[in-house]
Each structure stands twice: as structure tokens, then as C-alpha cells.
C-alpha positions in Angstrom: 0.0 0.0 0.1 2.8 2.3 0.6 3.7 2.2 -3.0 0.2 3.3 -3.9 0.3 6.4 -1.7 3.6 7.4 -3.1 2.4 7.0 -6.7 -0.8 9.1 -5.9 1.3 11.8 -4.3 3.6 12.0 -7.4 0.5 12.3 -9.6 -0.7 15.2 -7.5 2.7 17.0 -7.6 3.0 16.5 -11.3 -0.5 17.8 -11.9 0.2 20.8 -9.7 3.6 21.5 -11.6 1.7 20.9 -14.9 -0.9 23.5 -14.0 1.9 25.9 -12.9 3.7 25.4 -16.3 0.4 25.9 -18.1 -0.3 29.0 -16.2 3.3 30.3 -16.9 2.9 29.6 -20.5 -0.5 31.3 -20.6 1.1 34.4 -18.9 3.9 34.5 -21.3 1.6 34.2 -24.3 -0.5 37.0 -22.9 2.6 39.2 -22.5 3.8 38.5 -26.0 0.3 39.4 -27.3 0.3 42.6 -25.4 3.8 43.5 -26.6 2.8 42.9 -30.3 -0.3 45.2 -29.7 2.0 47.8 -28.2 4.5 47.6 -31.1 1.7 47.9 -33.6 0.3 51.0 -31.9 3.8 52.6 -31.7 4.5 51.9 -35.4 1.1 53.3 -36.3 1.7 56.4 -34.3 5.4 56.9 -35.1 5.2 55.5 -38.6 5.5 58.8 -40.7 8.2 60.2 -38.5 10.1 56.8 -38.6 9.8 56.7 -42.3 11.3 60.1 -42.7 14.2 59.1 -40.3 14.8 56.0 -42.4 14.8 57.9 -45.6 17.4 60.3 -44.2 19.6 57.5 -43.1 19.2 55.9 -46.5 20.4 59.0 -48.3 23.5 59.1 -46.2 24.3 55.3 -46.9 23.4 55.6 -50.5 26.3 57.8 -51.3 28.6 55.4 -49.3 27.1 52.4 -51.2 27.8 54.0 -54.6 31.4 54.9 -53.6 31.8 51.2 -52.5 30.3 49.9 -55.7 32.5 52.2 -57.8 35.6 51.1 -55.9 34.7 47.4 -56.3 34.1 48.0 -60.1 37.5 49.7 -60.4 39.3 47.0 -58.6 37.5 44.3 -60.7 38.5 46.2 -64.0 42.1 46.3 -62.7 42.2 42.6 -61.9 40.6 41.7 -65.2 43.2 43.6 -67.2 46.0 42.0 -65.3 44.5 38.6 -65.8 44.1 39.4 -69.5 47.9 40.0 -69.8 48.5 36.8 -67.9 46.2 34.9 -70.2 48.1 36.3 -73.3 51.4 35.2 -71.8 50.1 31.8 -71.0 48.7 31.5 -74.6 52.0 32.5 -76.1 53.9 30.1 -74.0 51.4 27.2 -74.9 51.8 28.1 -78.7 55.5 28.0 -78.5 55.6 24.7 -76.9 53.1 23.2 -79.3 55.2 24.6 -82.2 58.4 23.0 -80.8 56.7 19.7 -80.3 55.4 19.7 -83.9 58.9 20.5 -85.2 60.3 17.7 -83.3 57.8 15.4 -84.8 58.6 16.6 -88.3 55.1 18.1 -88.9 55.2 20.9 -91.4 54.0 24.4 -90.6 51.4 26.3 -92.6 54.1 28.4 -94.3 56.1 25.3 -95.2 53.0 23.6 -96.7 52.2 26.8 -98.7 55.9 26.9 -100.2 55.6 23.2 -101.2 52.3 23.9 -102.8 53.8 26.7 -104.8 56.7 24.6 -105.8 54.4 21.9 -107.1 52.5 24.4 -109.1 55.6 25.8 -110.6 56.7 22.3 -111.5 53.4 21.4 -113.1 53.6 24.6 -115.2 57.0 23.7 -116.4 55.9 20.1 -117.3 53.1 21.5 -119.3 55.3 23.8 -121.2 57.8 21.0 -122.0 55.1 18.7 -123.2 53.7 21.4 -125.4 57.1 22.0 -126.8 57.5 18.3 -127.5 54.2 18.1 -129.0 55.0 21.0 -131.3 58.4 19.4 -132.3 56.7 16.0 -132.8 54.2 17.6 -135.3 57.0 19.4 -137.1 58.9 16.1 -137.5 55.7 14.3 -138.7 55.2 17.1 -141.3 58.7 16.5 -142.6 58.2 12.8 -142.8 55.0 13.4 -144.5 56.6 15.7 -147.2 59.4 13.2 -147.7 56.9 10.4 -148.3 54.9 12.6 -150.7 58.1 13.5 -152.6 59.0 9.8 -152.9 55.6 9.0 -154.2 55.8 11.8 -156.7 59.2 10.6 -157.9 58.1 7.0 -158.2 55.0 8.2 -160.2 57.2 10.2 -162.5 59.5 7.3 -163.0 56.6 5.1 -163.6 55.3 7.4 -166.3 58.6 7.7 -168.0 59.0 3.9 -168.2 
């Protein structure tokens, strides 16, 4: 039985402490509600004056904000121009290394290929000229042979008539 009495007493004390906690929460909620109503009333009453105060503070900060933004923009431009120079140098170093590697491998450059193409064109032109000269010389030789044959035929024909 002693255990039952101890259990009922703890229930009563927990109920009492539970109602105290509920009462404390209720009072706290009431204070929060009243504080909110007070803040609302103050904002309504001091609103226009507070607005003017905030505008005045904003004007002062606006100039500072513009100056800070201009300074940030200047520093960004300066760092960008420095970075551009570094990128140009990096690009140049990269191109030089690629060029050396291609040279070691025996790969021709654009200029060398252009020179070779021009040489091939010149050779092709010379070959055409030589072939045209040989063709002209061949026609001339054929004409001579044709004349000689015609002359032989004519002499044969005149001999045959005499006989």
C-alpha cells in the first residue's frame, strides 16, 4: 500500500507542476500578445516620423554604397586587365611549346606547306610547257616525214610514167 500512496502523491505533484507550467505559458503568451499590440500602436503612431528618419539614413548610406560599388568595379577592372595579360602570356607559352613539339615530330608548318604547294604548281607549269614543246616538235617532225613520203611517191610516179 505504501507504493500506492507514493504514486498518488507524485501524480498530484505532477498535476500541480503541470498547471503551474500551463499558467506560466499562458501568462507568457499574454505578455507576447500585449507586446505585439503595443508595437503595432507605436508603429502606427510613429510610422510617418520613422519613415522620414529611415529615408534620411538611406540618403547618407546611398552615397557610401555608390562609392563602395565604384571602388569594387574599379578593382575588378584592374584585376581583369592583369588577368588578360597573364592569359596572353600563357597562350604565347602554350603556342611556342606546341610549335616545338610539332617541329620535333617533323610536322610541317602552314608556311612550309604553302611553299611546297607553290613549288608543285611551278613544276606542273614547267611540265606543261615541256610537253607542249615536245608536241610541237613532234608535229613538225611528222610534217617533214609526210613531205618526204609525198616526194618519194611523186618521184616514183614520174619514173613510172617515163617507163
